[in-house]
C-alpha positions, 0 to 999 in steps of 0.5 A: 409262797404261792409262786412256783419256781420253774426250771431255768429261772433260778430254781435249785436242781433236784437232788441227784440231778447232774449239774449242767456243764459250764462252758469255758472259752476255748484256747483260741478265745483265751489267747485272743483275749490275752493278746488284746489285753497285752495290746491295750496295756502296751498301746503307748509303747507300741505306738512309740516303737512304730514311730522309731521303727518306721524310718528304719523300715523305710530306709531298708525297703528303699535300699532294695529298690531300683533307682527308678522305683526309689523316685516313685511313691511306692513303699514296697520293692517290686524286686529285691536288689541286694546288689545295691549294697555291693554297688555302694562298696564299688562306688565309694571308699567305704572300707577306708571310712569304716577303718578311720571311724573304728580308729577314731571310736576305738582309741577315743573310747579307750583313752576316755576310760583310761583317763576318766575312771581314775578321776571319777574314783578320786572324786568319789572316794578321796577326801581332799581340799577343793574336791567340790570345786574340782567336781564343779569345774568338771560339771561346768565344762559340760555346759560349754559348747564346743563351738565356743573354743573351736577357733583357739583349739584349732590354732593349737593343733595347727601349730602342732601340724596335726590338722588334716588328721584325726589326732586332734579328736583322739588325743584330747580324750586322754584328758578325760570326758566331763560327762563320763566322769560325772556318770562314773562318779555318781555310780561309784558313790553308790558302792558301799565304803566297807569294800574299800575299807576292807581292802585297805585293811588287807594291805591294798593300795589305792591303785590295787583297790581301784583295779581289784575291787572297784572296776569289777563292781563298776563294770555296768557303768564303765560299759555304759560310758564306753558305749556313749563315747563309742556312739558319739565318735561313730556319729560325730560329724562336726569334729572330723569335718573341722580337722580331717575334711581336707584329707580324703584318706582320713575321712570318717563315715559321717563325712564320707556318707555326706559326700556319697549323698551329694554325688548320688543325690538322685539315686536314693536306693544307693544313698539308703543302702549306704545309710543302712550300712553305716547304721548297722554296726551301731544297732548291732553293738547296742543290742548285744550290750543293751543289758549292761548298758541299761544297768549302767544307766540306772546307776544301781550300785551293788545288787542285794 
């Protein structure tokens, strides 16, 4: 070939000539590309996270404003008024509402676990006539709106002279919760029967098998249903409004917050501060128990 290759146009380097150094992107460039790749990969998740976090951020910022600035279109506080939270305690009976809510949520969750776990265990492990019918009846109660039976149930508690208290909301948990029974049963079905059969061979009764074998293995599902029930009781408004609204000393946080908002409808900073105080315990509990909660919801039985 008559055409000569010139240097820099693809000609091979002469023997013994050192190769030109290859320029690699610096650490900043690598980190920047990785960050952009991560943002592009999780764009949808980031958008959803912003949608969920934006109201919380707005509530927190408004809670730290003055009452005059809270009525404006400003989004950032001109001064940080941490005293708004102390003023909420001074202007309301928040401590009593927290105590009543803790009593309702704590007893309701404990009673639900005490009654639902044995029922779920029986439906998942025992073989008896009418087992499918019993499980179908449990599922059917999940489809029944509470407003349908509100009047007859209220009359029952009124004859027992328990209206005006939280006991009409707590005592029914001793009869079990349909959703919790369903969730626990589905989890217990994933536990191999070899464990319970081995326990029976060793001489364990059904109760001992439940306490020593099943409960330790079902801790994720138990934690999940406990959190579901606790959050439901903490946020419940319809039940306390129906039974305890006539007695101020038995108000829960949901009723108290609604009353506080009505009394301070113009002072949005105090309303948002009270809202943040009501939301904070639930958020903290969820983040502390989110690992066990997610394990229970996924309904995976025994880890391999």
